[in-house]
C-alpha positions in Angstrom: -16.1 -9.6 -6.8 -18.5 -7.9 -4.4 -21.6 -6.2 -5.6 -21.6 -2.5 -6.4 -23.0 -0.2 -3.6 -26.5 0.1 -5.2 -26.7 -3.7 -5.7 -26.5 -5.1 -2.1 -28.9 -7.9 -1.4 -29.2 -7.5 2.3 -26.0 -8.6 4.0 -26.2 -8.4 7.8 -25.1 -5.1 9.4 -22.6 -6.9 11.6 -20.8 -8.7 8.7 -20.9 -5.5 6.6 -19.4 -3.5 9.4 -16.6 -6.1 10.1 -15.4 -6.0 6.5 -15.9 -2.2 6.1 -13.6 -0.9 8.8 -10.4 0.6 7.5 -8.5 3.6 8.7 -7.6 6.6 6.5 -3.9 5.8 7.0 -4.4 2.2 5.8 -6.5 3.4 2.9 -3.9 5.8 1.6 -1.1 3.4 2.1 -3.0 0.9 -0.1 -3.8 3.6 -2.7 -0.2 4.6 -2.8 0.9 1.0 -3.3 -1.7 0.2 -5.9 -3.2 -3.1 -6.9 -0.8 -4.8 -9.3 -0.8 -8.5 -8.3 3.0 -8.7 -7.6 2.9 -5.8 -5.2 -0.2 -7.1 -3.4 1.3 -10.6 -3.1 4.7 -9.3 -1.9 4.1 -6.4 0.5 7.8 -6.0 1.3 8.6 -5.1 -2.3 10.0 -1.6 -2.8 7.1 0.1 -4.7 9.1 2.9 -6.2 11.6 0.4 -7.7 8.8 -1.8 -8.9 6.9 0.9 -10.6 10.1 2.3 -12.2 11.0 -1.2 -13.6 7.4 -1.6 -14.8 7.5 1.7 -16.7 10.8 0.8 -18.3 9.6 -2.6 -19.4 6.4 -1.2 -20.6 8.2 1.4 -22.7 10.8 -0.9 -24.2 8.4 -3.9 -24.9 4.7 -3.0 -25.1 5.0 0.5 -26.6 7.4 -0.5 -29.3 5.4 -3.6 -30.2 2.3 -1.5 -30.8 3.7 1.6 -32.3 7.0 2.9 -33.5 7.7 5.6 -30.9 11.0 7.2 -31.8 11.5 9.2 -28.6 10.7 7.1 -25.5 11.8 9.9 -23.2 9.2 12.2 -24.7 6.6 9.4 -24.4 7.4 9.0 -20.8 7.1 12.7 -20.3 3.6 12.4 -22.0 2.6 9.8 -19.4 3.7 12.0 -16.6 1.8 15.0 -18.1 -1.4 12.9 -18.1 -0.8 11.9 -14.5 -0.7 15.5 -13.5 -4.1 16.0 -15.2 -5.7 12.9 -13.7 -9.4 13.4 -13.1 -9.5 16.5 -15.2 -10.8 17.4 -18.7 -8.1 16.4 -21.2 -7.1 19.0 -23.7 -4.6 17.3 -25.9 -3.8 20.5 -27.7 -2.5 22.0 -24.4 -0.6 18.8 -23.6 1.1 18.7 -27.0 2.0 22.4 -26.8 3.5 22.0 -23.3 5.6 19.0 -24.5 6.5 20.4 -27.9 5.0 17.6 -29.8 2.3 17.5 -32.6 -1.3 17.1 -31.6 -1.6 14.0 -33.8 1.3 12.5 -32.0 -0.4 13.1 -28.6 -3.6 11.5 -29.9 -1.6 8.4 -31.2 0.2 8.1 -27.9 -3.0 8.3 -25.9 -4.5 5.5 -28.0 -1.5 3.4 -27.1 -2.0 4.0 -23.4 -5.7 3.2 -23.7 -5.1 0.1 -25.8 -2.6 -1.2 -23.2 -5.0 -0.5 -20.3 -2.8 2.1 -18.7 -5.5 4.8 -18.8 -9.3 5.2 -18.9 -10.5 7.9 -21.2 -13.9 8.7 -19.6 -16.4 10.2 -22.1 -19.1 12.6 -21.1 -22.6 11.2 -21.0 -24.9 12.4 -23.8 -28.2 11.0 -25.0 -26.7 11.2 -28.5 -24.0 8.5 -28.6 -22.1 10.2 -31.4 -21.7 13.3 -29.3 -20.0 11.3 -26.5 -17.1 10.6 -28.9 -16.5 14.2 -29.9 -16.9 16.0 -26.6 -13.8 16.6 -24.3 -13.1 13.5 -22.2 -11.5 13.2 -18.7 -8.4 11.1 -18.1 -7.8 8.5 -15.4 -5.2 5.9 -14.7 -6.1 2.3 -14.1 -4.0 1.9 -11.0 -3.7 4.4 -8.1 -0.2 3.2 -7.3 1.1 4.0 -10.8 -0.7 7.3 -10.8 1.1 8.2 -7.5 4.4 7.1 -8.8 4.1 9.1 -12.0 3.0 12.2 -10.0 6.1 11.9 -7.8 4.1 11.0 -4.6 6.2 8.8 -2.3 4.3 8.9 1.0 0.6 8.3 2.0 0.4 11.6 3.8 1.8 13.4 0.7 -0.7 11.7 -1.6 -3.7 12.4 0.7 -3.0 16.0 1.4 -1.5 17.0 -1.9 -3.3 18.6 -4.9 -4.0 15.2 -6.5 -5.6 13.7 -3.4 -9.1 14.1 -4.7 -8.2 12.8 -8.1 -6.5 9.7 -6.6 -9.6 8.9 -4.5 -11.8 9.5 -7.5 -9.6 7.1 -9.5 -9.9 4.4 -6.9 -13.7 4.6 -7.0 -13.8 4.6 -10.8 -11.4 1.6 -11.1 -13.5 -0.5 -8.7 -16.7 0.2 -10.6 -15.0 -0.7 -13.9 -13.5 -3.9 -12.3 -16.9 -5.2 -11.3 -18.3 -4.9 -14.8 -15.2 -6.3 -16.5 -15.1 -9.3 -14.2 -18.7 -10.0 -15.1 -17.9 -10.0 -18.7 -19.8 -6.8 -19.3 -18.6 -3.6 -21.0 -18.5 -0.8 -18.4 -21.0 1.9 -19.2 -19.4 4.7 -17.1 -19.3 8.3 -18.1 -19.2 11.8 -16.4 -21.7 14.6 -16.8 -21.0 18.3 -17.1 -23.0 21.3 -18.4 -21.7 24.5 -19.9 -22.8 26.2 -16.7 -20.4 24.1 -14.7 -22.9 21.7 -13.1 -21.2 18.3 -13.0 -21.5 14.8 -11.7 -18.2 12.8 -11.4 -19.5 9.5 -12.7 -22.7 8.3 -14.4 -23.2 4.6 -14.6 -25.7 3.3 -17.1 -27.1 0.0 -15.7 -30.5 -1.8 -15.9 -32.0 1.0 -17.9 -31.1 3.5 -15.2 -28.7 6.4 -14.9 -26.8 6.2 -11.6 -24.9 9.4 -10.8 -22.0 9.1 -8.3 -20.3 12.1 -6.7 -17.0 11.5 -5.0 -15.5 14.0 -2.6 -12.4 14.0 -0.4 -12.3 16.9 2.1 -11.3 17.8 5.7 -14.5 20.0 5.8 -16.9 18.6 3.2 -19.3 21.3 2.1 -19.7 20.4 -1.6 -22.3 21.9 -3.8 -24.2 18.8 -5.0 -26.3 19.2 -8.2 -29.9 19.7 -7.3 -32.7 17.5 -8.6 -33.9 20.4 -10.7 -30.5 20.6 -12.3 -30.7 16.9 -13.1 -34.2 17.0 -14.5 -33.1 17.6 -18.1 -33.9 15.2 -21.0 -31.1 12.8 -20.3 -32.2 12.1 -16.7 -36.0 12.2 -17.1 -37.6 8.9 -16.1 -34.2 7.3 -15.6 -32.8 8.9 -12.5 -33.1 6.7 -9.3 -33.6 8.0 -5.7 -30.7 9.8 -4.0 -28.8 8.7 -0.8 -26.1 10.7 0.8 -23.3 9.0 2.6 -20.3 10.1 4.7 -17.4 8.6 6.6 -15.1 10.1 9.1 -11.7 8.5 9.8 -8.9 10.0 11.9 -10.4 13.5 11.3 -10.5 13.0 7.6 -14.0 13.2 6.0 -14.6 11.0 2.9 -17.9 11.9 1.4 -19.8 11.0 -1.7 -23.4 11.2 -2.8 -25.0 8.3 -4.6 -28.2 7.9 -6.6 -29.1 4.2 -6.6 -31.8 2.0 -8.1 -34.8 1.7 -5.8 -35.1 -2.0 -6.5 -31.7 -2.6 -4.9 -30.8 -2.2 -1.2 -28.0 0.3 -0.5 -24.8 -1.2 0.9 -22.9 1.5 2.9 -19.5 0.0 2.1 -17.3 0.5 -1.0 -14.5 -1.8 -1.9 -11.1 -0.3 -2.4 -7.7 -1.9 -2.7 -6.8 -3.6 0.5 -10.0 -3.0 2.4 -13.4 -1.5 2.5 -14.3 2.2 2.9 -17.2 2.4 5.3 -20.0 4.9 4.6 -22.9 5.7 6.9 -26.2 6.6 5.4 -27.5 10.1 5.9 -31.1 10.6 7.2 -32.7 12.2 4.1 -33.6 10.4 0.9 -35.3 12.3 -1.9 -37.5 10.8 -4.6 -37.6 12.3 -8.0 -40.4 12.0 -10.5 -40.3 8.8 -12.5 
């Protein structure tokens, strides 16, 4: 497993560039396919048929072994409802109302999905650990291919240009971060951050005593409003926020942009591993230091 972007130890630019090149078309083809071992090992497998069979097996075996779910059709509808909300704040009361089920049932079903590693319930970062558990979380799936299948996306172009394009790309980044920590035998300390005023950071990684905010953006004309350093100067960031580096890639007219705060003791690696390849990112010219 390759190091995270803020942990690069000085790989040569030539080697890094060779592994990093991947086209937008190839990227989205791989995101649509996902990273389940059987699909990766057998590229000729029909991905829709495979995902359909996986869902059916999962419902009939894993779900029933963990919890007595009387209506599997309703449970499958619940999974699809979560897919439509990927990358968003999860209000289970709204989901339960839309599906005509009890809120407690929705909570129980979500716990089944989380226990079987189908979804990641991302908690908001808060200095008070107890408050992380009661604030509204965001929902992500653990595989981009399954997310695309549940959302009814059947082609790379459809997935990239559709309303879930940003959420799919965000999911891919989150899953790779989580994989690195899990494969090291560590518990991923990954959160998101959002204020009542709407200022937000997609992911906050807590590592080596630092808070590492990561902003992920997918846009044909990237002009995002990044949180300013003054907005990140509250109590939770003070003395823990590392310097900021801005990165951008252009591929076939598609801009893939993110902003990354990384630990000053680690060299920045402008490549991010995604299923089936590397997404190349070129460093921007400005780096800003914040007070330590």
